[in-house]
C-alpha positions in Angstrom: 61.6 -86.7 -50.8 58.1 -88.3 -50.3 55.2 -86.3 -48.9 55.1 -88.5 -45.8 58.8 -87.8 -45.0 58.3 -84.1 -45.7 55.4 -84.2 -43.2 57.5 -85.9 -40.5 60.3 -83.3 -40.9 57.7 -80.6 -40.7 56.4 -82.1 -37.5 59.9 -82.1 -35.8 60.4 -78.4 -36.6 56.9 -77.6 -35.6 57.5 -79.1 -32.2 60.5 -76.8 -31.6 58.4 -73.9 -33.0 55.6 -74.6 -30.4 58.1 -74.6 -27.6 59.6 -71.3 -28.7 56.1 -69.8 -28.8 55.5 -70.8 -25.2 58.8 -69.3 -24.2 58.1 -66.1 -26.1 54.6 -65.4 -24.6 55.3 -66.6 -21.1 54.6 -63.5 -18.9 54.6 -61.4 -22.0 52.1 -59.4 -24.1 50.7 -61.5 -26.9 50.0 -58.9 -29.8 53.6 -57.6 -30.2 55.0 -61.2 -29.9 52.6 -62.2 -32.8 53.4 -59.2 -34.9 57.2 -59.2 -34.6 57.3 -63.0 -35.2 55.3 -62.5 -38.4 57.4 -59.5 -39.4 60.6 -61.6 -39.0 59.2 -64.2 -41.4 58.3 -61.5 -44.0 61.8 -59.9 -43.7 63.5 -63.2 -44.3 61.4 -63.7 -47.4 62.2 -60.2 -48.6 65.9 -61.0 -48.1 65.6 -64.2 -50.1 64.0 -62.3 -52.9 67.0 -59.9 -53.0 69.7 -62.6 -53.1 67.8 -65.0 -55.4 69.6 -63.8 -58.6 73.0 -64.9 -57.0 71.7 -68.4 -56.0 72.2 -71.6 -58.0 69.6 -72.1 -60.8 67.8 -74.9 -58.8 67.4 -72.6 -55.8 66.2 -69.7 -58.1 63.5 -72.0 -59.5 62.4 -73.1 -56.0 62.2 -69.5 -54.8 60.5 -68.0 -57.9 57.4 -65.9 -57.1 54.7 -66.1 -59.8 52.5 -63.1 -60.7 49.0 -63.4 -59.3 45.6 -62.3 -60.2 43.5 -60.1 -57.9 41.4 -63.2 -57.2 44.4 -65.2 -56.1 45.6 -62.3 -53.9 42.1 -62.3 -52.3 42.4 -66.0 -51.5 45.9 -65.4 -49.9 44.6 -62.5 -47.9 41.8 -64.8 -46.7 44.5 -67.3 -45.6 46.2 -64.5 -43.7 43.0 -63.6 -41.9 42.2 -67.3 -41.1 45.7 -68.0 -39.7 45.9 -64.7 -37.8 42.6 -65.6 -36.0 43.9 -69.0 -35.2 47.2 -67.6 -33.9 45.5 -64.9 -31.7 43.3 -67.6 -30.0 46.2 -70.0 -29.8 48.8 -67.7 -28.4 46.5 -66.4 -25.7 45.6 -70.1 -24.8 49.3 -71.1 -24.8 50.2 -68.2 -22.5 47.7 -69.3 -19.8 47.7 -73.1 -20.1 50.5 -75.6 -19.5 52.2 -76.7 -22.8 51.9 -80.3 -21.6 48.2 -79.9 -22.0 47.8 -77.2 -24.7 50.2 -78.9 -27.1 48.6 -82.3 -27.1 45.1 -80.8 -27.3 46.1 -78.8 -30.4 47.1 -82.2 -31.8 43.4 -83.1 -31.9 43.2 -80.9 -35.0 43.2 -84.1 -37.3 39.7 -84.9 -35.9 38.4 -81.7 -37.5 40.7 -81.7 -40.5 39.4 -85.2 -41.4 35.8 -84.0 -41.1 36.5 -80.9 -43.2 38.4 -82.9 -45.8 35.5 -85.5 -46.1 32.8 -82.8 -46.2 34.5 -80.3 -48.6 37.2 -82.1 -50.5 35.6 -85.5 -51.0 38.4 -87.5 -49.3 37.4 -90.9 -48.1 39.4 -92.2 -45.1 39.5 -96.0 -44.6 38.0 -97.9 -41.7 41.5 -98.1 -40.1 41.8 -94.3 -40.4 38.5 -93.9 -38.6 39.8 -96.1 -35.9 42.7 -93.7 -35.5 40.2 -90.9 -35.4 38.5 -92.5 -32.4 41.8 -93.1 -30.6 42.7 -89.4 -30.9 39.2 -88.5 -29.6 39.7 -90.8 -26.6 43.1 -89.1 -25.9 41.5 -85.7 -26.1 38.9 -86.8 -23.4 41.8 -88.1 -21.2 43.5 -84.7 -21.4 40.2 -83.0 -20.3 40.2 -85.2 -17.2 43.8 -84.5 -16.5 43.2 -80.8 -16.9 40.4 -80.9 -14.4 42.8 -82.3 -11.8 44.9 -79.1 -12.4 42.0 -76.8 -11.9 41.3 -76.4 -15.7 37.6 -77.0 -16.4 37.7 -77.9 -20.1 34.1 -77.0 -20.7 34.1 -73.7 -18.8 37.7 -72.4 -19.0 37.9 -69.5 -21.5 41.5 -70.3 -22.4 40.5 -73.8 -23.3 37.8 -72.2 -25.4 40.5 -70.2 -27.1 42.5 -73.3 -27.7 39.6 -75.1 -29.2 38.8 -72.1 -31.5 42.5 -72.0 -32.6 42.4 -75.8 -33.3 39.2 -75.5 -35.4 40.6 -72.6 -37.4 43.9 -74.4 -37.8 42.0 -77.4 -39.2 40.2 -75.1 -41.6 43.5 -73.6 -42.7 44.9 -77.0 -43.5 42.0 -77.7 -45.9 42.4 -74.2 -47.3 46.0 -74.9 -48.0 45.1 -77.8 -50.2 42.7 -75.6 -52.1 45.4 -73.0 -52.7 48.1 -75.5 -53.8 46.1 -78.2 -55.7 43.0 -76.4 -56.9 44.4 -72.9 -57.6 47.8 -74.4 -58.5 49.9 -71.9 -56.6 53.6 -72.9 -56.2 54.9 -73.3 -52.6 57.3 -70.3 -52.8 54.5 -68.0 -54.1 52.2 -69.1 -51.3 54.8 -68.7 -48.6 55.9 -65.3 -49.7 52.5 -63.7 -50.0 51.2 -65.4 -46.9 54.1 -63.9 -45.0 53.2 -60.4 -46.4 49.5 -60.7 -45.7 50.1 -62.1 -42.2 51.9 -58.8 -41.3 49.2 -56.8 -43.0 46.5 -58.5 -40.9 48.5 -58.4 -37.7 49.3 -54.7 -37.8 45.8 -53.4 -36.9 45.8 -55.9 -34.0 49.1 -54.5 -32.8 47.9 -50.9 -33.1 44.7 -51.7 -31.3 46.7 -53.2 -28.4 49.1 -50.2 -28.4 46.7 -47.3 -28.6 43.2 -48.5 -27.6 44.0 -50.1 -24.3 45.1 -48.6 -21.0 48.7 -49.3 -20.0 47.5 -51.4 -17.1 45.4 -53.6 -19.4 48.0 -54.0 -22.2 50.4 -56.1 -20.2 54.2 -55.6 -20.3 56.0 -56.5 -23.5 59.6 -57.8 -23.1 61.8 -58.4 -26.2 63.2 -61.9 -26.3 65.3 -63.7 -28.9 62.7 -66.4 -29.2 60.3 -63.9 -30.9 62.3 -63.7 -34.2 63.1 -67.4 -33.8 59.4 -68.2 -33.9 59.1 -66.4 -37.2 62.0 -68.3 -38.7 60.8 -71.6 -37.3 57.4 -71.0 -39.0 59.1 -70.5 -42.3 61.0 -73.8 -42.1 58.1 -75.9 -41.0 55.7 -74.3 -43.5 58.1 -74.8 -46.4 58.2 -78.6 -45.6 54.5 -78.7 -45.0 53.5 -76.9 -48.2 55.9 -79.1 -50.2 54.2 -82.1 -48.7 50.7 -80.9 -49.6 51.8 -79.9 -53.1 53.1 -83.4 -53.8 51.1 -85.7 -56.1 48.8 -88.1 -54.2 49.2 -86.2 -50.9 46.2 -86.5 -48.5 45.6 -83.6 -46.1 43.7 -86.0 -43.8 47.0 -87.9 -43.3 49.5 -85.0 -43.5 47.8 -83.1 -40.7 47.9 -85.9 -38.2 51.5 -86.6 -38.9 52.4 -83.0 -38.2 50.6 -83.2 -34.9 53.2 -85.6 -33.6 55.1 -82.3 -33.0 53.3 -82.4 -29.6 56.0 -84.9 -28.4 58.7 -82.3 -28.8 56.7 -79.6 -27.0 55.7 -82.1 -24.3 59.3 -83.0 -23.6 60.3 -79.3 -23.6 57.5 -78.5 -21.2 58.7 -81.2 -18.8 62.4 -80.7 -18.9 62.7 -76.9 -19.8 59.6 -75.4 -18.3 59.3 -77.8 -15.3 55.7 -78.8 -16.0 55.8 -82.2 -14.2 52.4 -82.5 -12.6 50.8 -85.8 -13.7 53.5 -86.2 -16.2 53.1 -90.0 -16.4 49.4 -89.8 -17.1 49.9 -87.0 -19.6 52.6 -89.0 -21.4 50.2 -92.0 -21.6 47.4 -89.8 -23.1 49.9 -88.3 -25.5 51.1 -91.8 -26.6 47.5 -92.8 -27.2 47.1 -89.7 -29.4 50.3 -90.5 -31.3 49.1 -94.1 -31.6 46.0 -92.7 -33.2 48.1 -90.7 -35.6 50.1 -93.9 -36.6 46.8 -95.8 -37.1 45.6 -93.0 -39.3 48.6 -93.4 -41.5 48.6 -97.2 -41.5 48.2 -98.7 -45.0 46.3 -95.6 -46.1 
């Protein structure tokens, strides 16, 4: 399977994953949702490790976990910290903002991923890719105007600030993934397994801080929902496809990341038809289509 097709499949699963996140954190405490979602992913990986000897040889090879040096463990712990920070900002933003705005705005991550890839990895997007870059930027500005009509001041709202922070950290994580897979040479299964472990390690202090350092009135109520473990499983599937795409020969992170952001279409439709977020839906759809068009241009004759 080509790295472009892997990226498209990852985008579809990522859209469902984003919708599940919104359903999980709606009127719910964020830290336990984050932790139990991450814990689910780790437990699934541990279960796979147990049953691996009984799987077909091809599956065993795909799920093999290589031994790592302390240096490599440190890099993977760094990924856990980076992604945890992105999630904390992103989940709080998603809880307080409509997914029909939050999802597409997160799709502006390619703007920053391209800049990071150009600055730190030496990638050289073509003129047509820079045109796609500008189209995505225009769509981002359109969403800022639409958000203002709903009382969301993009340049003052703290939840928008959290969303932007999550987007920047997510873009940094995408570049970091390429470093881990292509520069350090980690295999996908090794990266996924240890990332799942370190994600729980990093999230645990955050959960304990929420549980024991805040007054009950400040913590917010936590309600268990089936979407919480589903979030963890969805992450495993979309990441497996994503990491496989990045690890493919000739893959460009500045193209893979924009393709994945087409996941906003799934979240947008879920926000409209499941969550009932139908204010300015026509204008939002137009801005989203402009952003998706920018993604297509970014991938045009790369």
